[in-house]
C-alpha positions in Angstrom: 198.8 21.2 -124.8 194.8 20.9 -125.8 193.5 17.9 -125.0 190.8 16.6 -127.0 188.3 13.6 -126.5 186.8 12.0 -129.0 183.9 10.4 -128.1 179.9 8.9 -128.7 177.9 6.1 -127.2 177.2 4.8 -130.1 179.6 2.8 -132.1 180.1 2.3 -136.4 180.4 6.3 -136.5 184.1 6.9 -137.4 185.8 7.6 -134.0 189.0 5.9 -134.7 188.9 7.4 -138.6 188.7 10.9 -137.2 191.0 10.7 -134.2 193.9 9.4 -136.5 193.0 11.7 -139.9 192.9 15.1 -137.5 196.2 13.8 -135.4 197.8 13.2 -138.9 196.4 16.8 -139.9 197.7 18.5 -136.9 201.0 17.1 -137.1 201.8 17.6 -140.7 201.2 21.1 -139.7 203.9 21.1 -137.5 202.2 20.5 -134.1 203.9 18.0 -131.8 200.7 15.4 -131.7 199.8 12.5 -129.3 197.1 10.0 -129.9 195.7 7.8 -126.8 193.8 4.6 -127.5 191.9 4.2 -124.6 189.4 1.8 -126.8 190.4 -1.7 -125.3 189.6 -3.1 -129.4 193.3 -1.5 -129.6 192.0 -0.1 -133.3 194.1 3.0 -133.5 197.5 1.0 -133.7 196.5 -1.0 -137.0 194.9 2.1 -138.4 198.5 3.5 -138.2 200.0 0.2 -139.9 201.9 -0.5 -136.4 201.8 -4.7 -135.8 203.9 -4.7 -133.1 202.3 -6.3 -129.8 203.2 -4.1 -127.0 203.5 -5.5 -123.5 202.1 -1.9 -121.8 199.3 0.4 -122.8 197.4 3.2 -121.1 195.3 0.7 -119.6 198.3 -0.6 -117.7 199.1 2.6 -116.3 195.5 3.1 -115.2 195.2 0.0 -113.6 198.3 1.3 -111.1 201.3 -0.7 -112.9 204.3 0.6 -111.8 205.5 1.9 -115.3 206.7 5.4 -116.4 204.3 7.3 -119.2 207.3 7.7 -121.4 208.0 3.9 -121.6 204.7 3.7 -123.4 204.7 6.4 -125.7 205.8 5.7 -129.5 206.4 7.1 -132.2 205.0 6.6 -135.6 206.3 6.6 -139.2 204.9 10.0 -139.7 207.0 13.4 -138.4 205.8 14.6 -135.2 203.0 12.0 -134.2 203.2 9.4 -131.6 200.8 7.5 -129.7 199.8 5.0 -126.7 198.3 1.9 -127.3 195.5 0.3 -125.8 195.8 -2.8 -123.7 194.0 -5.4 -125.2 190.8 -7.2 -123.8 191.0 -5.0 -120.6 188.8 -5.9 -117.9 189.9 -4.3 -114.7 188.6 -1.3 -113.1 190.8 2.3 -112.7 192.4 2.8 -110.1 192.6 6.7 -110.2 190.1 8.5 -112.2 192.6 11.5 -112.2 195.6 9.7 -112.9 194.8 10.1 -116.9 194.6 14.2 -116.2 197.9 13.8 -113.7 199.9 12.1 -116.2 198.8 14.3 -119.4 200.1 17.2 -117.3 203.4 16.1 -117.1 203.6 15.7 -121.0 205.1 18.2 -123.6 202.8 18.0 -127.0 200.9 20.5 -128.6 197.4 18.6 -129.0 196.6 15.0 -127.7 193.5 13.2 -128.5 191.7 10.4 -126.7 190.0 8.1 -128.7 187.3 6.1 -126.5 185.0 3.1 -126.5 181.2 3.5 -127.6 180.6 2.6 -124.2 180.2 4.9 -120.4 182.5 3.0 -117.5 185.2 4.3 -115.7 187.6 4.9 -118.9 185.3 7.1 -120.3 185.1 9.2 -116.9 189.0 9.4 -116.8 189.0 10.9 -120.2 186.0 13.5 -119.7 187.8 14.4 -116.4 191.9 14.9 -118.2 190.2 16.3 -121.4 189.6 20.0 -122.3 187.4 19.7 -125.1 185.3 17.0 -126.6 184.1 16.1 -130.2 181.5 13.9 -131.2 181.7 11.9 -134.6 178.1 11.3 -135.5 177.0 9.0 -138.8 174.6 11.1 -140.9 171.3 9.4 -140.1 167.8 9.8 -137.8 169.0 7.5 -135.4 172.3 8.8 -134.9 171.4 12.5 -134.7 169.0 11.2 -131.8 171.4 9.4 -129.7 174.2 12.0 -130.0 172.0 14.1 -128.7 170.6 11.5 -125.7 174.8 11.5 -125.7 175.5 14.9 -125.3 173.1 15.0 -122.2 174.4 12.4 -120.4 177.7 14.0 -120.9 177.2 16.9 -119.3 175.6 15.4 -116.2 178.9 12.9 -116.0 181.2 16.0 -116.6 179.3 17.8 -113.6 178.9 15.0 -112.0 182.6 14.8 -111.5 182.8 18.4 -111.3 185.4 18.9 -114.1 185.2 21.8 -116.8 185.3 20.7 -120.3 184.0 22.4 -123.5 182.0 20.7 -126.5 183.7 22.0 -129.2 181.8 20.3 -131.7 180.0 17.7 -134.0 181.5 16.0 -136.8 179.0 14.6 -139.2 180.7 11.7 -141.1 179.8 9.5 -144.1 177.6 12.3 -145.6 176.4 12.2 -148.7 174.6 15.4 -150.1 172.8 14.0 -152.7 170.6 12.7 -149.9 168.2 14.8 -148.6 167.8 13.3 -145.3 171.8 13.8 -144.5 171.2 17.5 -145.2 168.0 17.7 -143.3 169.8 15.8 -140.7 172.7 18.3 -140.3 170.1 21.6 -140.5 168.1 19.9 -137.4 171.5 19.7 -135.5 172.5 23.6 -136.2 168.9 24.0 -134.8 169.3 22.4 -131.5 173.2 23.1 -130.3 173.7 25.7 -132.6 175.6 26.5 -136.2 179.0 26.9 -134.7 179.1 23.7 -132.9 178.8 21.7 -136.2 182.0 20.8 -138.2 181.8 20.5 -142.0 180.7 16.7 -142.8 183.1 14.1 -143.8 182.0 12.4 -146.6 181.2 8.7 -147.3 184.5 6.8 -148.9 183.8 3.6 -149.5 187.5 3.1 -150.2 188.4 4.8 -146.8 186.8 1.0 -145.4 189.5 -1.2 -147.2 192.3 1.3 -146.0 191.8 0.9 -142.6 190.9 -2.9 -142.9 194.7 -3.3 -144.1 195.9 -1.0 -141.6 198.0 0.4 -144.1 198.0 4.2 -143.5 195.9 7.9 -142.3 193.4 8.5 -144.9 195.0 11.8 -145.1 198.5 10.2 -146.5 196.0 8.8 -149.7 194.5 10.5 -152.4 191.0 9.9 -151.3 187.9 13.0 -151.1 188.3 12.5 -148.0 191.8 14.1 -147.4 189.7 17.1 -148.3 187.1 16.7 -145.9 189.3 16.5 -142.7 191.7 19.2 -143.6 188.9 21.6 -143.8 187.5 20.0 -140.2 190.9 20.5 -138.9 191.6 23.9 -139.9 188.5 24.6 -138.5 189.4 22.9 -134.9 192.1 25.3 -135.0 190.4 27.7 -135.2 188.1 27.3 -132.9 191.2 26.9 -130.6 192.4 30.0 -131.5 196.0 28.2 -132.8 197.7 29.9 -135.3 199.3 27.4 -138.0 202.8 26.2 -137.4 
């Protein structure tokens, strides 16, 4: 199972949107895909249109509660796509930062995407330990570039301290507008700093996308938005980087 952490210290960059739509792309292309929502706001299930109040979630497990992982994995209405919900307002310490890694090793999925909150805490450290790769969505703006580069440095220091091995799969520029010169310049600067191979194709800004997620209807990839093409492009780029052939 390929475990990919979707994270950035800055909020509002499209982490959940990216997680949902990449997961949909993978599932649509034949991969059994799992989403784990480590963000205690619980936006993953709302974006999937799931309105059930779950008694247990991933934070229950990480807090040491006596539950089995299979009992908190839920199907979606999308074939081959599953998710583990968050526990809303979780504010306890993680009992064992290695527990998520140990738990995921028991599961039979092709790809696992882990969505995190915009913070550095025990939950993020648990996710770092459990992941094989990390992807950071980055809003196309100067402060977004600066913040993301700072975050990458902090991220590597944290991974080194935790003595874990992972690979930066790349940065996904989000809310991109090709008619804005600054956006193009930011992407070029990003490529110059971290290398072209670590910068994915940008996701264009789409105002309709906000409306769809606010209603908790469905992934953008099941609509006819122009963002569909962008997420499909990035999804293919990820499969190529991971050297995974389409099923």
